[in-house]
LODO-908450 format. One record per atom (N, C-alpha, C, O): residue in one letter; atom name; x, y, z. Coordinates in Angstrom, 1 decimal, decimal comma, always signed. Layout:
BEGIN
<node baza="A" dovo="CA" c1="X" c2="Y" c3="Z"/>
...
END
This chain:
BEGIN
<node baza="X" dovo="N" c1="+0,9" c2="-1,2" c3="+0,0"/>
<node baza="X" dovo="CA" c1="+0,0" c2="+0,0" c3="+0,0"/>
<node baza="X" dovo="C" c1="+0,9" c2="+1,2" c3="+0,0"/>
<node baza="X" dovo="O" c1="+1,9" c2="+1,3" c3="+0,7"/>
<node baza="X" dovo="N" c1="+0,5" c2="+2,2" c3="-0,8"/>
<node baza="X" dovo="CA" c1="+1,2" c2="+3,5" c3="-0,8"/>
<node baza="X" dovo="C" c1="+0,9" c2="+4,3" c3="+0,4"/>
<node baza="X" dovo="O" c1="-0,1" c2="+4,1" c3="+1,1"/>
<node baza="X" dovo="N" c1="+1,7" c2="+5,3" c3="+0,6"/>
<node baza="X" dovo="CA" c1="+1,4" c2="+6,2" c3="+1,7"/>
<node baza="X" dovo="C" c1="+1,3" c2="+7,6" c3="+1,1"/>
<node baza="X" dovo="O" c1="+2,1" c2="+8,1" c3="+0,3"/>
<node baza="X" dovo="N" c1="+0,2" c2="+8,3" c3="+1,5"/>
<node baza="X" dovo="CA" c1="-0,1" c2="+9,7" c3="+1,0"/>
<node baza="X" dovo="C" c1="-0,2" c2="+10,6" c3="+2,2"/>
<node baza="X" dovo="O" c1="-0,7" c2="+10,3" c3="+3,3"/>
<node baza="X" dovo="N" c1="+0,1" c2="+11,9" c3="+1,9"/>
<node baza="X" dovo="CA" c1="-0,1" c2="+12,9" c3="+2,9"/>
<node baza="X" dovo="C" c1="-1,0" c2="+14,0" c3="+2,3"/>
<node baza="X" dovo="O" c1="-0,7" c2="+14,5" c3="+1,3"/>
<node baza="X" dovo="N" c1="-2,1" c2="+14,3" c3="+3,0"/>
<node baza="X" dovo="CA" c1="-3,1" c2="+15,2" c3="+2,5"/>
<node baza="X" dovo="C" c1="-3,4" c2="+16,3" c3="+3,5"/>
<node baza="X" dovo="O" c1="-3,5" c2="+15,9" c3="+4,7"/>
<node baza="X" dovo="N" c1="-3,5" c2="+17,5" c3="+3,1"/>
<node baza="X" dovo="CA" c1="-3,9" c2="+18,5" c3="+4,1"/>
<node baza="X" dovo="C" c1="-5,4" c2="+18,7" c3="+3,8"/>
<node baza="X" dovo="O" c1="-5,9" c2="+18,8" c3="+2,7"/>
<node baza="X" dovo="N" c1="-6,2" c2="+18,7" c3="+4,9"/>
<node baza="X" dovo="CA" c1="-7,7" c2="+18,9" c3="+4,7"/>
<node baza="X" dovo="C" c1="-8,3" c2="+19,4" c3="+5,9"/>
<node baza="X" dovo="O" c1="-7,7" c2="+19,9" c3="+6,9"/>
<node baza="X" dovo="N" c1="-9,7" c2="+19,4" c3="+5,8"/>
<node baza="X" dovo="CA" c1="-10,5" c2="+20,0" c3="+6,9"/>
<node baza="X" dovo="C" c1="-11,3" c2="+19,0" c3="+7,7"/>
<node baza="X" dovo="O" c1="-11,6" c2="+19,2" c3="+8,8"/>
<node baza="X" dovo="N" c1="-11,7" c2="+17,9" c3="+7,0"/>
<node baza="X" dovo="CA" c1="-12,6" c2="+17,0" c3="+7,6"/>
<node baza="X" dovo="C" c1="-12,4" c2="+15,6" c3="+6,9"/>
<node baza="X" dovo="O" c1="-12,2" c2="+15,6" c3="+5,7"/>
<node baza="X" dovo="N" c1="-12,6" c2="+14,5" c3="+7,7"/>
<node baza="X" dovo="CA" c1="-12,6" c2="+13,2" c3="+7,1"/>
<node baza="X" dovo="C" c1="-13,8" c2="+12,4" c3="+7,4"/>
<node baza="X" dovo="O" c1="-14,4" c2="+12,5" c3="+8,6"/>
<node baza="X" dovo="N" c1="-14,4" c2="+11,7" c3="+6,5"/>
<node baza="X" dovo="CA" c1="-15,5" c2="+10,8" c3="+6,7"/>
<node baza="X" dovo="C" c1="-15,0" c2="+9,4" c3="+6,3"/>
<node baza="X" dovo="O" c1="-14,3" c2="+9,2" c3="+5,3"/>
<node baza="X" dovo="N" c1="-15,5" c2="+8,4" c3="+7,0"/>
<node baza="X" dovo="CA" c1="-15,2" c2="+7,0" c3="+6,7"/>
<node baza="X" dovo="C" c1="-16,5" c2="+6,3" c3="+6,2"/>
<node baza="X" dovo="O" c1="-17,4" c2="+6,1" c3="+7,0"/>
<node baza="X" dovo="N" c1="-16,6" c2="+6,0" c3="+4,9"/>
<node baza="X" dovo="CA" c1="-17,8" c2="+5,5" c3="+4,4"/>
<node baza="X" dovo="C" c1="-17,5" c2="+4,2" c3="+3,6"/>
<node baza="X" dovo="O" c1="-16,4" c2="+3,9" c3="+3,2"/>
<node baza="X" dovo="N" c1="-18,6" c2="+3,4" c3="+3,4"/>
<node baza="X" dovo="CA" c1="-18,6" c2="+2,2" c3="+2,5"/>
<node baza="X" dovo="C" c1="-19,0" c2="+2,7" c3="+1,1"/>
<node baza="X" dovo="O" c1="-19,9" c2="+3,5" c3="+1,0"/>
<node baza="X" dovo="N" c1="-18,4" c2="+2,1" c3="+0,1"/>
<node baza="X" dovo="CA" c1="-18,8" c2="+2,4" c3="-1,3"/>
<node baza="X" dovo="C" c1="-20,0" c2="+1,5" c3="-1,7"/>
<node baza="X" dovo="O" c1="-20,0" c2="+0,3" c3="-1,4"/>
<node baza="X" dovo="N" c1="-21,0" c2="+2,1" c3="-2,3"/>
<node baza="X" dovo="CA" c1="-22,3" c2="+1,4" c3="-2,6"/>
<node baza="X" dovo="C" c1="-22,4" c2="+1,3" c3="-4,2"/>
<node baza="X" dovo="O" c1="-22,0" c2="+2,2" c3="-4,9"/>
<node baza="X" dovo="N" c1="-22,9" c2="+0,2" c3="-4,7"/>
<node baza="X" dovo="CA" c1="-23,1" c2="+0,0" c3="-6,1"/>
<node baza="X" dovo="C" c1="-24,2" c2="+0,9" c3="-6,6"/>
<node baza="X" dovo="O" c1="-25,2" c2="+1,1" c3="-5,9"/>
<node baza="X" dovo="N" c1="-24,1" c2="+1,4" c3="-7,8"/>
<node baza="X" dovo="CA" c1="-25,1" c2="+2,2" c3="-8,4"/>
<node baza="X" dovo="C" c1="-24,9" c2="+2,1" c3="-10,0"/>
<node baza="X" dovo="O" c1="-23,9" c2="+2,5" c3="-10,5"/>
<node baza="X" dovo="N" c1="-25,9" c2="+1,6" c3="-10,7"/>
<node baza="X" dovo="CA" c1="-25,8" c2="+1,5" c3="-12,1"/>
<node baza="X" dovo="C" c1="-24,6" c2="+0,6" c3="-12,5"/>
<node baza="X" dovo="O" c1="-24,4" c2="-0,5" c3="-12,0"/>
<node baza="X" dovo="N" c1="-23,7" c2="+1,2" c3="-13,4"/>
<node baza="X" dovo="CA" c1="-22,5" c2="+0,5" c3="-13,8"/>
<node baza="X" dovo="C" c1="-21,3" c2="+1,0" c3="-13,0"/>
<node baza="X" dovo="O" c1="-20,1" c2="+0,6" c3="-13,4"/>
<node baza="X" dovo="N" c1="-21,5" c2="+1,7" c3="-11,9"/>
<node baza="X" dovo="CA" c1="-20,4" c2="+2,2" c3="-11,1"/>
<node baza="X" dovo="C" c1="-20,7" c2="+2,1" c3="-9,6"/>
<node baza="X" dovo="O" c1="-21,4" c2="+1,2" c3="-9,2"/>
<node baza="X" dovo="N" c1="-20,2" c2="+3,0" c3="-8,9"/>
<node baza="X" dovo="CA" c1="-20,3" c2="+3,0" c3="-7,4"/>
<node baza="X" dovo="C" c1="-20,3" c2="+4,5" c3="-6,9"/>
<node baza="X" dovo="O" c1="-19,8" c2="+5,4" c3="-7,7"/>
<node baza="X" dovo="N" c1="-20,7" c2="+4,7" c3="-5,7"/>
<node baza="X" dovo="CA" c1="-20,7" c2="+6,0" c3="-5,1"/>
<node baza="X" dovo="C" c1="-20,5" c2="+6,0" c3="-3,6"/>
<node baza="X" dovo="O" c1="-20,6" c2="+4,9" c3="-3,0"/>
<node baza="X" dovo="N" c1="-20,0" c2="+7,1" c3="-3,1"/>
<node baza="X" dovo="CA" c1="-19,8" c2="+7,3" c3="-1,7"/>
<node baza="X" dovo="C" c1="-20,6" c2="+8,5" c3="-1,3"/>
<node baza="X" dovo="O" c1="-20,4" c2="+9,6" c3="-1,9"/>
<node baza="X" dovo="N" c1="-21,5" c2="+8,4" c3="-0,3"/>
<node baza="X" dovo="CA" c1="-22,2" c2="+9,6" c3="+0,2"/>
<node baza="X" dovo="C" c1="-21,3" c2="+10,4" c3="+1,1"/>
<node baza="X" dovo="O" c1="-20,6" c2="+9,9" c3="+2,0"/>
<node baza="X" dovo="N" c1="-21,3" c2="+11,7" c3="+1,0"/>
<node baza="X" dovo="CA" c1="-20,7" c2="+12,7" c3="+1,8"/>
<node baza="X" dovo="C" c1="-21,7" c2="+13,7" c3="+2,4"/>
<node baza="X" dovo="O" c1="-22,8" c2="+13,8" c3="+1,8"/>
<node baza="X" dovo="N" c1="-21,3" c2="+14,4" c3="+3,4"/>
<node baza="X" dovo="CA" c1="-22,3" c2="+15,4" c3="+3,9"/>
<node baza="X" dovo="C" c1="-22,7" c2="+16,4" c3="+2,8"/>
<node baza="X" dovo="O" c1="-21,9" c2="+16,8" c3="+2,0"/>
<node baza="X" dovo="N" c1="-24,0" c2="+16,8" c3="+2,9"/>
<node baza="X" dovo="CA" c1="-24,6" c2="+17,7" c3="+1,9"/>
<node baza="X" dovo="C" c1="-23,8" c2="+19,1" c3="+1,9"/>
<node baza="X" dovo="O" c1="-23,7" c2="+19,7" c3="+0,9"/>
<node baza="X" dovo="N" c1="-23,3" c2="+19,5" c3="+3,1"/>
<node baza="X" dovo="CA" c1="-22,6" c2="+20,7" c3="+3,1"/>
<node baza="X" dovo="C" c1="-21,3" c2="+20,7" c3="+2,3"/>
<node baza="X" dovo="O" c1="-20,7" c2="+21,8" c3="+2,1"/>
<node baza="X" dovo="N" c1="-20,9" c2="+19,6" c3="+1,8"/>
<node baza="X" dovo="CA" c1="-19,7" c2="+19,4" c3="+1,0"/>
<node baza="X" dovo="C" c1="-20,0" c2="+19,8" c3="-0,5"/>
<node baza="X" dovo="O" c1="-19,1" c2="+19,8" c3="-1,3"/>
<node baza="X" dovo="N" c1="-21,3" c2="+20,0" c3="-0,8"/>
<node baza="X" dovo="CA" c1="-21,6" c2="+20,3" c3="-2,2"/>
<node baza="X" dovo="C" c1="-20,7" c2="+21,4" c3="-2,7"/>
<node baza="X" dovo="O" c1="-20,6" c2="+22,5" c3="-2,1"/>
<node baza="X" dovo="N" c1="-20,1" c2="+21,3" c3="-3,9"/>
<node baza="X" dovo="CA" c1="-19,3" c2="+22,3" c3="-4,5"/>
<node baza="X" dovo="C" c1="-17,9" c2="+22,3" c3="-4,0"/>
<node baza="X" dovo="O" c1="-17,1" c2="+23,1" c3="-4,5"/>
<node baza="X" dovo="N" c1="-17,5" c2="+21,5" c3="-3,0"/>
<node baza="X" dovo="CA" c1="-16,2" c2="+21,4" c3="-2,5"/>
<node baza="X" dovo="C" c1="-15,3" c2="+20,5" c3="-3,3"/>
<node baza="X" dovo="O" c1="-15,8" c2="+19,6" c3="-4,0"/>
<node baza="X" dovo="N" c1="-14,0" c2="+20,7" c3="-3,2"/>
<node baza="X" dovo="CA" c1="-13,0" c2="+19,8" c3="-3,8"/>
<node baza="X" dovo="C" c1="-12,7" c2="+18,7" c3="-2,9"/>
<node baza="X" dovo="O" c1="-12,2" c2="+19,0" c3="-1,7"/>
<node baza="X" dovo="N" c1="-12,8" c2="+17,5" c3="-3,3"/>
<node baza="X" dovo="CA" c1="-12,6" c2="+16,3" c3="-2,4"/>
<node baza="X" dovo="C" c1="-11,7" c2="+15,3" c3="-3,0"/>
<node baza="X" dovo="O" c1="-11,5" c2="+15,3" c3="-4,2"/>
<node baza="X" dovo="N" c1="-11,1" c2="+14,5" c3="-2,2"/>
<node baza="X" dovo="CA" c1="-10,2" c2="+13,4" c3="-2,7"/>
<node baza="X" dovo="C" c1="-10,8" c2="+12,1" c3="-2,2"/>
<node baza="X" dovo="O" c1="-11,3" c2="+12,0" c3="-1,0"/>
<node baza="X" dovo="N" c1="-10,8" c2="+11,0" c3="-2,9"/>
<node baza="X" dovo="CA" c1="-11,2" c2="+9,7" c3="-2,5"/>
<node baza="X" dovo="C" c1="-10,0" c2="+8,8" c3="-2,5"/>
<node baza="X" dovo="O" c1="-9,4" c2="+8,6" c3="-3,6"/>
<node baza="X" dovo="N" c1="-9,7" c2="+8,1" c3="-1,4"/>
<node baza="X" dovo="CA" c1="-8,5" c2="+7,2" c3="-1,4"/>
<node baza="X" dovo="C" c1="-9,0" c2="+5,8" c3="-1,0"/>
<node baza="X" dovo="O" c1="-9,7" c2="+5,6" c3="+0,0"/>
<node baza="X" dovo="N" c1="-8,7" c2="+4,8" c3="-1,8"/>
<node baza="X" dovo="CA" c1="-9,1" c2="+3,4" c3="-1,5"/>
<node baza="X" dovo="C" c1="-8,0" c2="+2,9" c3="-0,5"/>
<node baza="X" dovo="O" c1="-6,8" c2="+2,9" c3="-0,8"/>
<node baza="X" dovo="N" c1="-8,5" c2="+2,4" c3="+0,6"/>
<node baza="X" dovo="CA" c1="-7,5" c2="+1,9" c3="+1,6"/>
<node baza="X" dovo="C" c1="-7,5" c2="+0,4" c3="+1,8"/>
<node baza="X" dovo="O" c1="-6,7" c2="-0,1" c3="+2,6"/>
<node baza="X" dovo="N" c1="-8,4" c2="-0,3" c3="+1,1"/>
<node baza="X" dovo="CA" c1="-8,4" c2="-1,8" c3="+1,2"/>
<node baza="X" dovo="C" c1="-8,1" c2="-2,3" c3="-0,2"/>
<node baza="X" dovo="O" c1="-8,3" c2="-1,7" c3="-1,2"/>
<node baza="X" dovo="N" c1="-7,6" c2="-3,6" c3="-0,3"/>
<node baza="X" dovo="CA" c1="-7,3" c2="-4,2" c3="-1,6"/>
<node baza="X" dovo="C" c1="-7,9" c2="-5,7" c3="-1,5"/>
<node baza="X" dovo="O" c1="-7,3" c2="-6,5" c3="-0,7"/>
<node baza="X" dovo="N" c1="-8,9" c2="-5,9" c3="-2,2"/>
<node baza="X" dovo="CA" c1="-9,5" c2="-7,3" c3="-2,2"/>
<node baza="X" dovo="C" c1="-8,8" c2="-8,2" c3="-3,3"/>
<node baza="X" dovo="O" c1="-9,4" c2="-9,2" c3="-3,6"/>
<node baza="X" dovo="N" c1="-7,7" c2="-7,8" c3="-3,8"/>
<node baza="X" dovo="CA" c1="-6,9" c2="-8,6" c3="-4,8"/>
<node baza="X" dovo="C" c1="-7,4" c2="-8,6" c3="-6,2"/>
<node baza="X" dovo="O" c1="-7,0" c2="-9,4" c3="-7,0"/>
<node baza="X" dovo="N" c1="-8,3" c2="-7,6" c3="-6,5"/>
<node baza="X" dovo="CA" c1="-8,9" c2="-7,5" c3="-7,8"/>
<node baza="X" dovo="C" c1="-8,4" c2="-6,3" c3="-8,5"/>
<node baza="X" dovo="O" c1="-8,3" c2="-5,2" c3="-7,9"/>
<node baza="X" dovo="N" c1="-8,0" c2="-6,4" c3="-9,8"/>
<node baza="X" dovo="CA" c1="-7,6" c2="-5,2" c3="-10,6"/>
<node baza="X" dovo="C" c1="-8,8" c2="-4,7" c3="-11,5"/>
<node baza="X" dovo="O" c1="-8,6" c2="-3,8" c3="-12,3"/>
<node baza="X" dovo="N" c1="-10,0" c2="-5,2" c3="-11,3"/>
<node baza="X" dovo="CA" c1="-11,2" c2="-4,8" c3="-12,0"/>
<node baza="X" dovo="C" c1="-11,5" c2="-3,3" c3="-11,7"/>
<node baza="X" dovo="O" c1="-11,4" c2="-2,9" c3="-10,6"/>
<node baza="X" dovo="N" c1="-11,9" c2="-2,6" c3="-12,8"/>
<node baza="X" dovo="CA" c1="-12,3" c2="-1,2" c3="-12,6"/>
<node baza="X" dovo="C" c1="-13,7" c2="-1,1" c3="-13,1"/>
<node baza="X" dovo="O" c1="-14,2" c2="+0,0" c3="-13,0"/>
END
């Protein structure tokens, strides 16, 4: 696993949910219009995208 350093204001820990042909993560509504980063921290051994 790589190591990353990010400066930010708030962190949420969420599960990714299936939607259509992709997936999504819910974040607080007050984050609308904000710049965010998503980091995958687990690896189930699959390279599927």
